[in-house]
C-alpha positions as CSV (number, residue, x, y, z in Angstrom):
1,M,26.5,-7.7,3.1
2,S,26.6,-3.9,3.4
3,R,28.2,-2.1,6.2
4,S,24.9,-0.9,7.6
5,R,23.5,-4.5,7.7
6,V,26.6,-5.7,9.6
7,H,26.2,-2.9,12.1
8,Q,22.5,-3.8,12.5
9,K,23.4,-7.5,13.1
10,C,26.0,-6.5,15.7
11,T,23.4,-4.3,17.5
12,W,21.0,-7.3,17.5
13,F,23.6,-9.6,19.1
14,G,24.3,-6.8,21.7
15,E,20.6,-7.0,22.6
16,N,21.0,-10.8,23.3
17,R,19.4,-11.9,20.1
18,T,20.5,-15.4,18.9
19,S,19.1,-15.4,15.3
20,V,20.4,-13.4,12.3
21,D,17.0,-13.8,10.5
22,D,14.6,-10.9,10.4
23,E,11.6,-11.1,12.6
24,P,8.3,-11.6,10.8
25,K,6.5,-8.4,10.1
26,S,3.0,-8.1,11.4
27,A,2.0,-5.1,9.2
28,R,1.6,-7.0,5.8
29,P,-0.4,-10.2,5.4
30,K,1.3,-13.0,3.5
31,T,-1.6,-14.1,1.3
32,S,0.4,-14.9,-1.8
33,T,3.0,-17.2,-0.1
34,D,0.7,-19.3,2.1
35,K,1.0,-23.1,1.7
36,E,-2.2,-23.4,-0.2
37,N,-1.3,-21.0,-3.0
38,T,2.3,-22.3,-3.1
39,S,1.1,-25.9,-3.6
40,R,-1.4,-24.8,-6.3
41,V,1.3,-23.0,-8.2
42,D,3.6,-26.0,-7.9
43,E,1.0,-28.3,-9.3
44,L,0.3,-25.9,-12.2
45,I,4.0,-25.6,-13.1
46,K,4.4,-29.4,-12.9
47,C,1.6,-29.8,-15.4
48,D,3.0,-27.2,-17.8
49,W,6.4,-25.8,-17.1
50,R,6.0,-23.2,-20.0
51,M,3.1,-21.5,-18.3
52,K,3.4,-17.8,-18.1
53,I,2.7,-15.7,-14.9
54,Y,-0.6,-14.2,-16.2
55,E,-1.8,-17.7,-17.1
56,I,-1.1,-18.9,-13.6
57,A,-2.9,-15.9,-12.2
58,L,-5.9,-16.7,-14.4
59,K,-5.9,-20.4,-13.3
60,L,-5.7,-19.3,-9.6
61,E,-8.4,-16.7,-10.1
62,T,-6.4,-14.1,-8.4
63,P,-7.7,-10.5,-8.7
64,K,-6.1,-8.7,-11.6
65,K,-3.7,-6.0,-10.4
66,T,-1.8,-3.4,-12.3
67,K,1.7,-2.3,-11.5
68,R,0.3,0.8,-9.8
69,D,-2.0,-1.4,-7.6
70,S,0.9,-3.5,-6.5
71,M,3.0,-0.5,-5.5
72,T,0.4,0.7,-3.1
73,W,-0.1,-1.4,0.0
74,K,-3.5,-1.7,1.7
75,H,-5.2,-4.0,4.0
76,P,-7.4,-6.7,2.3
77,S,-10.5,-5.3,3.9
78,S,-9.8,-1.8,2.8
79,P,-12.3,-0.2,0.4
80,E,-11.2,0.1,-3.3
81,T,-9.5,3.4,-4.2
82,K,-11.6,5.7,-6.4
83,K,-10.2,7.2,-9.6
84,F,-10.8,10.8,-10.2
85,K,-12.2,11.9,-13.5
86,V,-9.8,13.8,-15.7
87,Q,-11.3,17.1,-16.8
88,R,-10.0,19.7,-19.1
89,S,-9.0,23.0,-17.6
90,T,-11.7,25.6,-18.1
91,A,-9.4,28.6,-18.0
92,E,-6.5,27.9,-20.4
93,V,-5.9,31.2,-22.1
94,M,-2.8,32.7,-23.8
95,A,-2.3,36.4,-23.5
96,T,0.3,38.5,-25.2
97,V,1.0,41.8,-23.3
98,F,3.0,44.7,-24.7
99,W,3.9,47.6,-22.5
100,G,6.0,50.7,-22.5
101,A,7.3,53.3,-20.0
102,K,3.9,54.7,-19.3
103,G,2.1,51.3,-18.8
104,V,0.3,48.6,-20.9
105,I,0.0,49.4,-24.6
106,L,-1.8,46.3,-25.9
107,I,-3.2,43.0,-24.5
108,N,-4.0,40.3,-27.1
109,I,-5.9,37.3,-25.8
110,L,-5.8,34.2,-28.0
111,P,-9.0,32.2,-28.2
112,Q,-9.1,28.9,-26.3
113,R,-7.6,25.8,-27.8
114,Q,-5.7,27.8,-30.4
115,C,-2.0,27.9,-31.0
116,I,-0.3,31.1,-32.1
117,N,0.9,31.0,-35.7
118,A,2.6,33.4,-38.1
119,S,-0.6,35.1,-39.4
120,Q,-2.0,35.7,-35.9
121,Y,1.4,37.1,-34.7
122,C,1.6,39.4,-37.7
123,S,-2.0,40.7,-37.0
124,T,-1.0,41.3,-33.4
125,L,2.0,43.3,-34.4
126,D,-0.2,45.3,-36.9
127,R,-2.6,46.1,-34.0
128,L,0.4,47.0,-31.8
129,R,1.7,49.4,-34.5
130,Q,-1.7,51.1,-34.9
131,R,-2.0,51.4,-31.1
132,C,1.5,52.9,-30.8
133,N,0.7,55.4,-33.6
134,S,-2.5,56.4,-31.9
135,L,-0.7,56.9,-28.6
136,Q,2.0,59.1,-30.3
137,K,-0.6,61.4,-31.8
138,T,-2.1,62.1,-28.4
């Protein structure tokens, strides 16, 4: 038993408690461990001891839950949670900006859903060279 649990038990006895068992929690319902479900599971296992958990769940007609569902607690009368639709971002843009001492020289915006590759980068550098030459002439 951890040190904190020992300290907690000592505090309980200081408050005149006579039991070391935790008090039942009222916040969560015990639907899966009630006597009816327990006896049904016992009967299923006695009939076929090789039965897997998902097979037991099918036989008991329990609602199918994912791991994520079981991690979130909610009251049995709570409404179902809604899933949000996943949408692509409408403004994914890649921009390459070149600037000098006097400010921005060139802004190159890559079309949506395109990755930069060697030929695009070379053409950007060619446009940068042309822009730098035109700025030097003025």
